[in-house]
C-alpha angles and dihedrals in degrees: 000000000000090000090056091053091048092050093050091048092059111097116181118165123257091251092053090051093047091047092051092049095047092048089050090053088052090048100227121110134151116235095236092050090050091051091048091050093049090053097046110029127082109238092217091056091048092052094047092047091047093051092048093046090048092050091048090050093051093047091049091051091050091049091048093051092047090049093051095044095041 
């Protein structure tokens, strides 16, 4: 229960969350930046942003392939 309260108390900005997700997609992240993100970002927001960014990536690949083949 205490973990849930801690997670909801974290309030990173949308740009911080998006930056963390995009860097994780790229696969390069400094340890201190990772630690800072873990301390400040809400895990639920990170998961939602990751799912949406992943879906956007897949849709853009499908559109690109259809454009090239069509």
